[in-house]
DOFI-186939 format. One record per residue (C-alpha): chain; x, y, z. Coordinates in Angstrom, 1 decimal. Last residue first. Example, Ala and Ser with C-alpha at 12.3 -4.5 7.8 and 13.67 -1.06 7.14 Angstrom:
residues 2
ATOM   miti     east    north       up
ATOM      A     13.7     -1.1      7.1
ATOM      A     12.3     -4.5      7.8
This chain:
residues 405
ATOM   miti     east    north       up
ATOM      A     74.0     39.4   -218.6
ATOM      A     75.5     40.8   -221.9
ATOM      A     74.2     40.7   -225.4
ATOM      A     76.8     41.8   -228.2
ATOM      A     74.1     41.3   -230.8
ATOM      A     70.6     40.4   -229.2
ATOM      A     69.3     37.1   -230.4
ATOM      A     65.7     36.4   -229.3
ATOM      A     64.0     34.9   -232.4
ATOM      A     60.2     34.9   -232.6
ATOM      A     58.9     31.2   -232.6
ATOM      A     57.3     31.3   -229.2
ATOM      A     55.4     34.3   -230.0
ATOM      A     53.9     32.4   -233.2
ATOM      A     52.4     30.0   -230.6
ATOM      A     53.3     26.2   -230.8
ATOM      A     50.3     23.9   -231.5
ATOM      A     52.8     21.2   -233.3
ATOM      A     56.3     21.9   -232.5
ATOM      A     56.9     18.1   -231.5
ATOM      A     58.9     16.9   -228.6
ATOM      A     59.5     13.4   -227.6
ATOM      A     63.5     13.1   -227.5
ATOM      A     63.4     12.7   -223.7
ATOM      A     65.2     16.1   -223.4
ATOM      A     62.6     17.4   -225.8
ATOM      A     59.9     16.5   -223.8
ATOM      A     61.3     18.4   -220.9
ATOM      A     61.8     21.2   -223.1
ATOM      A     58.1     21.2   -224.0
ATOM      A     57.2     20.9   -220.5
ATOM      A     59.4     24.0   -219.4
ATOM      A     57.9     26.0   -222.2
ATOM      A     54.1     25.3   -221.4
ATOM      A     55.1     25.8   -217.3
ATOM      A     56.3     29.1   -218.2
ATOM      A     53.2     30.0   -220.2
ATOM      A     51.0     28.5   -217.3
ATOM      A     53.0     30.9   -215.0
ATOM      A     52.2     34.0   -217.1
ATOM      A     48.6     33.0   -217.2
ATOM      A     48.5     32.7   -213.5
ATOM      A     50.4     35.9   -213.0
ATOM      A     48.1     38.0   -215.3
ATOM      A     45.8     39.5   -212.8
ATOM      A     48.9     40.8   -210.8
ATOM      A     49.8     42.8   -213.8
ATOM      A     53.5     43.4   -214.6
ATOM      A     53.3     42.4   -218.1
ATOM      A     52.7     38.8   -217.2
ATOM      A     52.3     37.6   -220.7
ATOM      A     55.3     39.3   -222.1
ATOM      A     57.2     37.8   -219.2
ATOM      A     56.1     34.2   -219.8
ATOM      A     56.6     34.5   -223.5
ATOM      A     60.3     35.1   -223.0
ATOM      A     60.9     33.1   -219.9
ATOM      A     61.7     29.7   -221.0
ATOM      A     64.1     30.4   -224.1
ATOM      A     65.0     33.7   -222.1
ATOM      A     66.8     31.7   -219.5
ATOM      A     67.6     28.2   -220.6
ATOM      A     69.9     25.3   -219.1
ATOM      A     69.1     22.4   -221.2
ATOM      A     69.6     18.5   -221.5
ATOM      A     71.7     15.9   -222.9
ATOM      A     72.1     13.0   -220.4
ATOM      A     75.1     11.8   -222.1
ATOM      A     76.4      8.6   -224.1
ATOM      A     74.3      8.9   -226.9
ATOM      A     70.9      6.8   -228.2
ATOM      A     69.3      8.6   -231.1
ATOM      A     66.6     11.2   -231.2
ATOM      A     67.9     13.2   -228.1
ATOM      A     70.2     15.7   -230.0
ATOM      A     67.0     16.6   -232.3
ATOM      A     64.9     17.4   -229.3
ATOM      A     67.5     19.8   -228.0
ATOM      A     67.7     21.6   -231.5
ATOM      A     63.8     21.7   -231.4
ATOM      A     63.7     23.2   -228.1
ATOM      A     66.1     25.9   -228.8
ATOM      A     64.2     26.7   -231.9
ATOM      A     60.9     26.8   -230.3
ATOM      A     62.0     29.4   -227.8
ATOM      A     64.0     31.3   -230.6
ATOM      A     67.6     31.4   -230.3
ATOM      A     69.6     34.1   -228.7
ATOM      A     72.0     31.8   -226.7
ATOM      A     69.6     28.9   -225.6
ATOM      A     72.5     27.4   -223.7
ATOM      A     72.8     23.5   -223.6
ATOM      A     72.6     21.8   -220.2
ATOM      A     75.0     18.5   -220.4
ATOM      A     73.8     16.6   -217.3
ATOM      A     75.8     13.9   -215.9
ATOM      A     74.4     10.5   -215.4
ATOM      A     74.2      9.1   -218.8
ATOM      A     77.7      7.1   -218.4
ATOM      A     79.6      9.7   -220.5
ATOM      A     77.8     12.5   -218.4
ATOM      A     80.0     10.8   -215.5
ATOM      A     83.1     12.9   -216.6
ATOM      A     85.8     10.3   -216.3
ATOM      A     85.4      9.4   -220.1
ATOM      A     86.8     12.9   -221.1
ATOM      A     84.7     14.8   -223.2
ATOM      A     86.3     16.5   -226.2
ATOM      A     85.8     14.5   -229.2
ATOM      A     82.4     12.8   -228.4
ATOM      A     81.0     16.3   -227.2
ATOM      A     82.1     18.1   -230.6
ATOM      A     80.4     15.3   -232.4
ATOM      A     77.3     15.8   -230.4
ATOM      A     77.2     19.6   -231.1
ATOM      A     78.1     19.1   -235.0
ATOM      A     75.3     16.5   -235.3
ATOM      A     72.8     18.0   -233.2
ATOM      A     73.2     21.4   -235.0
ATOM      A     72.9     19.5   -238.4
ATOM      A     69.5     17.9   -237.1
ATOM      A     68.1     21.2   -235.9
ATOM      A     68.8     22.6   -239.4
ATOM      A     71.7     25.3   -240.0
ATOM      A     71.5     28.6   -241.6
ATOM      A     74.1     30.0   -244.1
ATOM      A     73.6     33.8   -244.5
ATOM      A     75.5     34.0   -241.0
ATOM      A     74.4     36.9   -239.0
ATOM      A     73.8     34.8   -235.7
ATOM      A     76.9     32.8   -236.3
ATOM      A     76.3     29.1   -237.4
ATOM      A     75.7     26.7   -234.7
ATOM      A     77.2     24.3   -232.2
ATOM      A     75.0     24.5   -229.3
ATOM      A     76.9     26.4   -226.4
ATOM      A     78.4     24.2   -223.8
ATOM      A     77.5     23.8   -220.1
ATOM      A     79.2     20.9   -218.4
ATOM      A     78.0     20.1   -214.9
ATOM      A     80.9     18.9   -212.3
ATOM      A     81.3     16.4   -209.7
ATOM      A     82.6     13.4   -211.6
ATOM      A     85.0     15.4   -213.1
ATOM      A     86.8     16.2   -209.8
ATOM      A     88.9     19.2   -210.4
ATOM      A     92.8     18.8   -209.8
ATOM      A     93.6     22.2   -210.9
ATOM      A     95.8     20.9   -213.9
ATOM      A     93.0     18.7   -214.8
ATOM      A     90.6     21.4   -215.2
ATOM      A     93.2     23.3   -217.0
ATOM      A     93.7     20.5   -219.7
ATOM      A     89.6     20.2   -219.7
ATOM      A     89.3     23.9   -220.5
ATOM      A     91.9     24.0   -223.3
ATOM      A     90.5     21.1   -225.2
ATOM      A     86.9     22.6   -224.8
ATOM      A     88.3     25.8   -226.5
ATOM      A     90.0     24.2   -229.3
ATOM      A     87.2     22.1   -230.3
ATOM      A     84.6     24.9   -230.0
ATOM      A     86.7     27.2   -232.1
ATOM      A     86.7     24.4   -234.9
ATOM      A     82.8     23.7   -234.4
ATOM      A     82.1     27.5   -234.8
ATOM      A     84.2     27.7   -238.0
ATOM      A     82.1     24.9   -239.4
ATOM      A     79.0     26.2   -238.6
ATOM      A     79.5     29.4   -240.7
ATOM      A     80.9     32.5   -239.4
ATOM      A     78.8     36.1   -239.8
ATOM      A     79.3     37.0   -236.2
ATOM      A     77.7     37.0   -232.8
ATOM      A     76.7     33.7   -231.4
ATOM      A     79.1     33.6   -228.6
ATOM      A     81.0     30.6   -227.5
ATOM      A     80.1     30.2   -223.9
ATOM      A     82.9     28.7   -221.8
ATOM      A     80.6     27.1   -219.1
ATOM      A     81.6     24.7   -216.6
ATOM      A     78.9     24.5   -214.1
ATOM      A     80.4     24.0   -210.6
ATOM      A     78.7     21.8   -208.1
ATOM      A     79.1     23.7   -204.7
ATOM      A     80.6     21.9   -201.7
ATOM      A     83.0     24.7   -200.8
ATOM      A     86.0     22.7   -202.0
ATOM      A     83.9     22.3   -205.3
ATOM      A     83.5     25.8   -205.7
ATOM      A     87.3     26.5   -205.4
ATOM      A     88.3     23.9   -208.1
ATOM      A     85.7     25.1   -210.6
ATOM      A     86.6     28.7   -210.1
ATOM      A     90.1     27.9   -210.9
ATOM      A     89.2     25.8   -213.9
ATOM      A     87.1     28.3   -215.3
ATOM      A     89.5     31.1   -214.9
ATOM      A     92.2     29.0   -216.5
ATOM      A     90.1     28.0   -219.5
ATOM      A     88.9     31.6   -220.3
ATOM      A     92.3     33.1   -219.8
ATOM      A     93.8     30.4   -222.3
ATOM      A     91.0     31.3   -224.8
ATOM      A     91.7     34.9   -224.6
ATOM      A     95.4     34.7   -224.9
ATOM      A     95.2     32.2   -227.9
ATOM      A     93.2     34.9   -229.6
ATOM      A     89.6     34.2   -230.7
ATOM      A     89.9     36.0   -232.9
ATOM      A     87.5     38.9   -232.5
ATOM      A     84.6     37.5   -234.8
ATOM      A     84.7     34.4   -232.9
ATOM      A     84.1     35.7   -229.5
ATOM      A     84.7     33.6   -226.3
ATOM      A     82.9     34.2   -223.2
ATOM      A     82.8     33.5   -219.5
ATOM      A     79.9     32.6   -217.2
ATOM      A     80.6     31.1   -213.9
ATOM      A     77.7     29.2   -212.3
ATOM      A     77.4     27.4   -209.0
ATOM      A     75.8     24.4   -207.5
ATOM      A     74.1     23.6   -204.0
ATOM      A     73.0     26.8   -202.8
ATOM      A     71.2     26.7   -199.4
ATOM      A     72.4     29.8   -197.5
ATOM      A     75.4     28.0   -196.1
ATOM      A     76.5     26.9   -199.3
ATOM      A     76.3     30.5   -200.6
ATOM      A     78.5     31.4   -197.4
ATOM      A     81.2     29.0   -198.4
ATOM      A     81.1     30.2   -201.9
ATOM      A     81.6     33.7   -200.7
ATOM      A     84.6     32.9   -198.6
ATOM      A     86.4     30.9   -201.4
ATOM      A     85.4     33.4   -204.2
ATOM      A     87.0     36.4   -202.3
ATOM      A     89.2     37.3   -205.4
ATOM      A     88.3     34.8   -208.2
ATOM      A     85.4     37.3   -209.5
ATOM      A     86.6     38.5   -213.3
ATOM      A     85.7     37.0   -216.4
ATOM      A     88.0     38.1   -219.5
ATOM      A     87.2     40.0   -222.5
ATOM      A     88.1     40.3   -226.0
ATOM      A     88.8     43.7   -227.9
ATOM      A     91.8     41.9   -229.8
ATOM      A     94.1     40.7   -226.8
ATOM      A     96.7     42.7   -224.7
ATOM      A     94.5     43.7   -221.8
ATOM      A     91.3     41.6   -221.5
ATOM      A     88.5     44.0   -221.3
ATOM      A     86.0     43.2   -218.2
ATOM      A     83.1     40.6   -217.9
ATOM      A     81.1     40.0   -214.9
ATOM      A     81.7     39.3   -210.9
ATOM      A     81.4     35.6   -211.2
ATOM      A     79.5     33.5   -208.7
ATOM      A     75.9     33.0   -210.1
ATOM      A     74.1     30.6   -207.6
ATOM      A     72.2     27.3   -207.6
ATOM      A     69.2     26.2   -206.0
ATOM      A     68.3     22.4   -206.6
ATOM      A     64.6     22.0   -207.5
ATOM      A     62.5     19.5   -205.7
ATOM      A     59.5     22.0   -205.7
ATOM      A     59.9     22.2   -201.8
ATOM      A     63.5     23.0   -202.3
ATOM      A     62.8     25.9   -204.6
ATOM      A     60.4     27.5   -202.4
ATOM      A     63.0     27.1   -199.4
ATOM      A     65.4     29.0   -201.5
ATOM      A     63.1     31.8   -202.3
ATOM      A     62.5     32.2   -198.5
ATOM      A     58.8     32.9   -197.8
ATOM      A     57.6     36.4   -197.2
ATOM      A     54.6     36.4   -199.3
ATOM      A     56.3     38.5   -201.9
ATOM      A     58.9     36.0   -202.2
ATOM      A     61.9     36.1   -199.9
ATOM      A     65.6     37.2   -201.1
ATOM      A     68.9     36.0   -199.9
ATOM      A     69.4     33.7   -203.2
ATOM      A     67.5     36.4   -205.4
ATOM      A     70.1     39.2   -204.4
ATOM      A     73.1     36.9   -205.2
ATOM      A     71.7     35.9   -208.7
ATOM      A     70.0     32.5   -208.9
ATOM      A     70.4     29.4   -211.2
ATOM      A     67.5     27.1   -210.7
ATOM      A     67.9     23.2   -210.6
ATOM      A     65.7     20.4   -211.4
ATOM      A     63.1     21.9   -213.6
ATOM      A     60.4     19.7   -215.4
ATOM      A     58.2     18.2   -212.6
ATOM      A     59.9     20.9   -210.4
ATOM      A     57.6     23.5   -212.1
ATOM      A     54.5     21.9   -210.6
ATOM      A     52.9     25.0   -209.7
ATOM      A     54.7     28.1   -210.9
ATOM      A     56.0     29.6   -207.2
ATOM      A     59.7     30.1   -208.7
ATOM      A     58.8     32.1   -211.7
ATOM      A     56.2     34.4   -210.3
ATOM      A     58.2     35.1   -207.1
ATOM      A     61.1     35.9   -209.6
ATOM      A     59.0     38.5   -211.1
ATOM      A     57.7     40.1   -207.9
ATOM      A     61.1     40.2   -206.6
ATOM      A     62.4     42.0   -209.4
ATOM      A     59.6     44.5   -209.2
ATOM      A     60.2     44.9   -205.4
ATOM      A     63.8     45.3   -206.0
ATOM      A     63.3     48.3   -208.5
ATOM      A     63.8     48.3   -212.3
ATOM      A     60.7     50.2   -213.2
ATOM      A     58.2     48.2   -215.2
ATOM      A     57.1     49.0   -219.0
ATOM      A     57.0     45.6   -220.3
ATOM      A     60.4     45.8   -221.9
ATOM      A     61.6     47.6   -218.9
ATOM      A     61.4     44.7   -217.0
ATOM      A     63.7     42.6   -219.1
ATOM      A     66.1     45.8   -219.4
ATOM      A     66.0     45.9   -215.3
ATOM      A     66.6     42.3   -215.1
ATOM      A     69.9     42.9   -217.3
ATOM      A     70.9     45.7   -214.6
ATOM      A     70.2     43.5   -211.7
ATOM      A     72.3     40.7   -212.9
ATOM      A     70.5     37.9   -214.7
ATOM      A     70.5     34.6   -212.6
ATOM      A     67.0     33.5   -213.4
ATOM      A     68.3     30.2   -215.5
ATOM      A     65.9     27.4   -215.3
ATOM      A     68.0     24.0   -215.4
ATOM      A     66.7     20.7   -216.8
ATOM      A     64.4     17.8   -216.4
ATOM      A     63.2     15.1   -218.4
ATOM      A     65.4     12.4   -216.8
ATOM      A     67.2     13.8   -213.8
ATOM      A     70.6     15.3   -214.2
ATOM      A     70.1     17.9   -211.6
ATOM      A     70.0     14.8   -209.2
ATOM      A     73.1     13.2   -210.9
ATOM      A     75.2     16.5   -210.4
ATOM      A     74.0     16.8   -206.5
ATOM      A     75.0     13.3   -205.8
ATOM      A     78.4     13.6   -207.5
ATOM      A     79.1     16.7   -205.4
ATOM      A     77.6     15.1   -202.1
ATOM      A     79.9     12.3   -202.5
ATOM      A     83.0     14.5   -203.0
ATOM      A     82.2     17.0   -200.3
ATOM      A     84.5     15.3   -197.6
ATOM      A     87.2     14.9   -199.7
ATOM      A     87.2     18.2   -201.4
ATOM      A     86.9     19.6   -197.9
ATOM      A     90.0     18.0   -196.6
ATOM      A     92.1     18.8   -199.3
ATOM      A     91.3     22.4   -199.5
ATOM      A     91.8     22.9   -195.9
ATOM      A     89.0     24.2   -194.0
ATOM      A     87.0     27.2   -194.8
ATOM      A     86.4     30.2   -192.5
ATOM      A     83.1     30.8   -191.9
ATOM      A     81.4     33.8   -193.8
ATOM      A     80.9     37.0   -191.9
ATOM      A     80.0     39.8   -194.1
ATOM      A     77.8     37.9   -196.6
ATOM      A     75.9     35.8   -194.0
ATOM      A     75.8     38.8   -191.7
ATOM      A     73.7     40.6   -194.2
ATOM      A     71.4     37.6   -194.4
ATOM      A     70.5     38.0   -190.8
ATOM      A     71.5     35.9   -187.8
ATOM      A     69.1     35.5   -184.8
ATOM      A     66.4     33.3   -186.6
ATOM      A     68.7     30.3   -186.9
ATOM      A     67.1     28.1   -189.5
ATOM      A     68.2     24.3   -190.2
ATOM      A     67.6     23.4   -193.9
ATOM      A     67.1     19.9   -194.6
ATOM      A     69.8     17.0   -194.7
ATOM      A     72.4     15.7   -197.0
ATOM      A     75.1     18.1   -196.1
ATOM      A     73.6     20.6   -193.6
ATOM      A     72.1     23.5   -195.3
ATOM      A     72.2     26.7   -193.1
ATOM      A     69.8     29.5   -193.4
ATOM      A     70.5     33.2   -192.1
ATOM      A     67.3     34.9   -191.6
ATOM      A     66.2     37.3   -194.0
ATOM      A     64.6     40.7   -193.3
ATOM      A     61.0     40.6   -194.0
ATOM      A     59.5     41.2   -197.5
ATOM      A     57.2     43.9   -198.2
ATOM      A     54.1     42.7   -200.3
ATOM      A     53.8     43.6   -204.1
ATOM      A     50.5     43.7   -205.7
ATOM      A     51.2     46.9   -207.4
ATOM      A     54.0     46.2   -210.0
ATOM      A     55.6     49.5   -210.5
ATOM      A     55.0     51.5   -213.7
ATOM      A     57.1     53.3   -216.1
């Protein structure tokens, strides 16, 4: 494997502190390492929730800007390494930095992207030119977000299912992330249809999401509520719909139990589709019909998305880049109560990564490829996308059985 040759060493990061509703204040004497190791003690939960309520709602509405969605670049270092390996690069911090620099510095990215989910390394990282990635995003009018979970582990007593860990220490970590500039958070838990799902797994997923959401809001972070129903399996679309109804009912029950402010959350449901190995395929119109039906049956009126002010970003989940965009476009063909947008990782990055190939001379072309996909999904959010002129590369499926971040 090769290493990207155009990298510059980045200086040690200073601690940055976001004052609510204001710009970044820099304190050059404090390092990013200190941010991690010495987070400020959090005030009492009731005080924090009251003081952050207006900001949480404002952040959610900002991310729900018309024609914009979320770029997910929160892959773990191990997963990012797999992406780099696919183009012949070693999994080093320098190579990860080079790729993330390429993404966040794409000119005009903020015209189509309103939020970017980062991995912890990226939140504290600088670009190859030494500028803090958080600052670059803010300058592009993109809200920085942070992946806060600690990954999936086997769930004892279940049918080979998993649960998401990371609640221990989450309050202090979230406070530090807020000081570093993050304004929303992601916690990814999954539900597997081929393995049940068992009542235990559904309850564990819903309870974990609710606790994470409450803790995030108390630290000033808008939580993305994401019970991902995996594409794995041979089941039809009706079975996916049935499971999704059950999962979202459980999720909102526990969100209410934990006093989560519905007006200050983002919802991130998977599109309702057949299993990836199903013989029965669904059209974009069918996916739209089932997915919107799910939302109508399960999303409470208190969620501002009902009033077209909260984002429902949909996971691409292994569809092709074009499929993900077509499905999103189909859901925006008729008036509905929600701002239906996207939160895509591979569906925005796949062609971009291959175009780059780790070569400095390809950076501009790779950024243009990213902007093509971002603009296509922007149009889909507005219901104005057509697949005419799409490259064959963008039509290739990206499903990976048992995929993990």
